[in-house]
C-alpha positions in Angstrom: -3.0 23.7 -9.9 -4.4 20.3 -8.6 -8.0 18.8 -8.8 -9.0 15.1 -8.2 -12.4 14.5 -10.1 -14.5 11.4 -8.7 -17.5 9.8 -10.7 -18.9 6.9 -10.9 -19.4 4.4 -14.0 -22.6 5.2 -14.2 -21.6 8.8 -14.7 -18.9 8.4 -16.9 -20.6 9.1 -20.5 -22.0 12.3 -18.8 -18.9 13.2 -17.6 -17.1 12.8 -20.9 -19.4 15.6 -22.3 -18.5 19.4 -22.5 -21.5 20.0 -20.3 -20.8 17.7 -17.8 -16.8 18.3 -17.1 -16.3 20.0 -14.1 -14.8 23.4 -14.0 -11.3 24.0 -12.4 -11.6 25.2 -8.5 -11.6 28.9 -8.7 -13.1 29.7 -11.9 -16.6 30.4 -13.2 -15.9 28.0 -16.0 -13.5 26.3 -17.8 -10.4 28.5 -19.5 -10.5 28.2 -23.4 -7.0 29.7 -24.7 -7.2 29.5 -27.6 -10.7 28.9 -28.6 -10.3 30.4 -32.0 -6.7 30.9 -34.3 -4.3 28.7 -32.3 -3.6 25.2 -30.7 -4.3 23.9 -27.5 -2.1 21.4 -26.0 -3.5 18.6 -23.8 -0.2 16.4 -22.3 -1.4 13.4 -20.3 1.7 12.3 -18.0 1.8 8.8 -16.7 3.3 9.4 -13.1 3.2 5.8 -12.1 5.4 4.2 -9.7 7.9 2.7 -13.0 8.4 6.0 -14.0 10.8 6.9 -11.4 14.0 6.3 -13.5 13.1 8.6 -16.1 10.7 11.1 -14.2 12.7 13.8 -13.8 13.3 13.5 -17.7 9.8 13.2 -18.5 9.4 16.7 -16.7 11.9 18.3 -18.8 10.8 16.7 -21.9 7.3 18.7 -21.0 8.6 21.8 -20.2 10.5 21.4 -23.6 7.8 21.1 -25.5 6.3 23.8 -23.8 8.8 26.1 -24.7 9.1 24.8 -28.4 5.1 25.0 -29.2 5.1 28.8 -28.0 8.5 29.7 -30.2 7.7 30.9 -33.7 9.5 29.2 -36.7 11.6 30.5 -39.6 8.9 32.4 -41.9 5.9 32.2 -39.8 4.4 35.8 -40.2 1.7 35.5 -38.0 1.3 35.2 -34.4 -0.3 31.7 -33.6 -1.7 31.6 -30.1 -0.9 28.7 -27.9 -1.9 27.2 -24.8 -0.5 24.1 -23.1 -2.4 21.9 -20.0 -0.7 19.4 -18.5 -2.2 16.5 -16.3 -0.7 13.7 -14.5 -2.4 10.2 -13.6 -1.8 7.2 -11.3 -4.3 4.9 -9.3 -4.1 4.8 -5.5 -7.8 3.5 -4.6 -8.9 4.7 -7.8 -7.8 6.8 -10.4 -5.6 9.8 -9.1 -6.0 12.6 -12.3 -4.4 16.0 -11.3 -3.9 18.8 -13.7 -1.1 20.4 -12.9 -1.4 23.5 -15.7 -4.6 24.8 -17.7 -4.5 26.4 -20.7 -1.2 28.3 -19.8 0.6 30.5 -22.5 3.8 29.7 -23.8 5.0 32.8 -22.4 3.6 32.4 -18.9 4.9 28.6 -18.4 6.6 27.7 -15.4 8.7 24.7 -15.4 7.2 21.6 -14.0 9.7 20.2 -11.6 10.3 16.9 -9.3 9.3 18.9 -6.0 5.8 19.3 -7.8 4.6 16.2 -8.4 6.4 13.0 -7.8 5.7 8.9 -9.3 3.2 6.7 -7.6 0.7 4.3 -8.1 -0.5 1.9 -11.0 -1.7 2.5 -14.3 -5.5 3.4 -14.8 -4.6 4.4 -18.8 -8.0 4.1 -20.0 -9.3 6.1 -17.4 -7.3 8.9 -17.7 -7.6 9.0 -21.3 -11.4 9.8 -20.9 -10.1 12.3 -18.2 -8.2 14.3 -20.4 -10.6 13.9 -23.3 -13.6 15.5 -21.2 -10.9 17.8 -20.0 -10.3 19.1 -23.3 -13.8 18.6 -24.9 -14.7 21.2 -21.6 -12.9 23.7 -23.0 -13.8 23.0 -26.9 -10.5 24.8 -28.6 -11.0 24.7 -32.4 -7.8 22.8 -32.5 -6.5 20.6 -29.9 -3.5 17.8 -29.8 -3.8 15.4 -27.2 -0.2 13.7 -26.4 -0.4 10.3 -23.8 2.8 9.2 -22.4 3.2 6.3 -20.7 5.7 3.9 -19.7 3.2 0.9 -18.6 0.0 -0.9 -20.1 -3.3 -0.7 -18.7 -3.8 -2.4 -15.2 -6.0 -0.4 -13.2 -9.5 1.3 -14.7 -12.2 1.6 -12.8 -14.5 3.9 -14.5 -14.3 3.0 -18.6 -13.5 0.1 -20.6 -11.3 0.1 -23.5 -14.2 0.8 -25.4 -14.9 4.0 -23.4 -11.3 5.0 -24.0 -11.8 4.4 -27.8 -14.7 6.3 -27.8 -13.7 9.2 -26.4 -10.6 9.1 -28.6 -12.9 8.8 -31.7 -15.0 11.9 -30.6 -11.6 14.0 -30.3 -10.3 13.1 -33.4 -14.0 13.7 -35.2 -13.3 17.1 -34.1 -10.3 17.4 -36.2 -7.8 17.3 -33.3 -4.6 15.6 -33.3 -3.9 12.2 -30.8 -0.6 11.3 -30.3 0.9 8.0 -28.1 4.7 8.5 -26.5 6.3 5.1 -25.2 8.9 6.5 -22.4 11.0 3.8 -22.8 8.3 1.2 -23.8 7.3 -0.2 -26.7 4.3 -2.4 -26.5 1.5 -0.6 -28.0 -1.0 -3.0 -27.5 -3.5 -0.5 -25.9 -2.7 2.4 -28.1 -3.9 0.2 -31.0 -7.2 -0.7 -29.0 -7.7 2.4 -28.1 -7.7 3.1 -32.1 -4.4 5.6 -32.1 -3.2 5.1 -35.5 0.8 3.8 -36.1 1.9 6.5 -37.4 0.7 8.5 -34.5 2.5 6.1 -31.9 6.1 6.3 -31.2 8.6 5.0 -28.5 11.1 7.4 -27.0 14.5 6.6 -25.4 16.3 7.8 -21.6 18.2 10.4 -22.8 16.3 11.7 -26.3 13.1 12.7 -24.6 13.2 16.4 -24.8 14.4 16.6 -28.4 11.4 14.1 -29.4 9.3 16.6 -27.6 10.4 19.5 -29.1 10.4 17.9 -32.5 6.7 17.3 -31.9 5.8 20.8 -30.2 7.1 22.2 -33.9 4.5 19.8 -35.5 1.9 20.9 -33.1 2.6 24.3 -34.4 2.5 23.3 -38.1 -1.3 22.0 -37.2 -2.0 24.8 -35.4 -1.2 26.9 -38.6 -3.0 24.4 -41.1 -5.4 21.6 -40.1 -4.6 19.9 -43.3 -0.9 19.1 -41.4 -1.6 16.1 -39.2 0.5 15.1 -36.8 2.8 11.9 -37.8 6.1 10.1 -37.1 9.0 9.9 -39.6 11.9 8.2 -39.8 13.7 11.1 -38.6 11.7 11.5 -35.8 12.2 7.7 -35.0 15.4 8.0 -35.2 15.8 11.0 -33.1 13.6 9.1 -30.5 16.1 5.6 -30.5 13.1 3.6 -31.2 14.5 0.6 -32.4 16.4 0.8 -29.1 14.0 0.8 -27.1 11.9 -2.1 -28.9 15.2 -4.0 -28.8 15.1 -3.4 -25.0 11.8 -3.1 -24.2 9.5 -4.3 -26.6 7.7 -7.7 -27.0 
């Protein structure tokens, strides 16, 4: 489902509250699945022009996450309700923010494909971060994982500043939600640092390693869903699977 929301800088702060965030067209109120026991994942995917070379793999990695987050692991005795929201963003005369999947349970997920969405535009990263937090705040689940995946740095935000994006993520973390930042064939994390994402929750992912890395992240998200104390961080094994050091050699400072 697509939606585009436009608001001015003056109204941005209000829009980042649950009360101000608009509903998805066709719904009386924003979905909240799950709102109690369970975990809701919000994936913010950069669909700017520079993503073209890895776009199919990026979409496949999102599909892999949705499949894995709904799969019970060994030793899990109680059902865990899961839902995934996927939003893509770019800039074309302002922020373009489209919600492609809204609160979809794993068993109902339909794969996102190149036919549905394609890369274009610039990188309004701060604006998009503010908008995905507003989307989550409108749902207000008990447990949420916000996954930011980008291959570039901020270059075109008009709605909020770096400080505004950081404040949005601070609100998310104050709720006990998890925030992770993934560099897709990208290893410059200045923006992630600037908006307050902990280094242990940042990771560069190489081409060819995205699906497995996102599947591993989904399993960590399930662990967090069962136990809020199980915060999501990336360990040495995660970074090896993601081929992070290779990305840093090729794409880092």
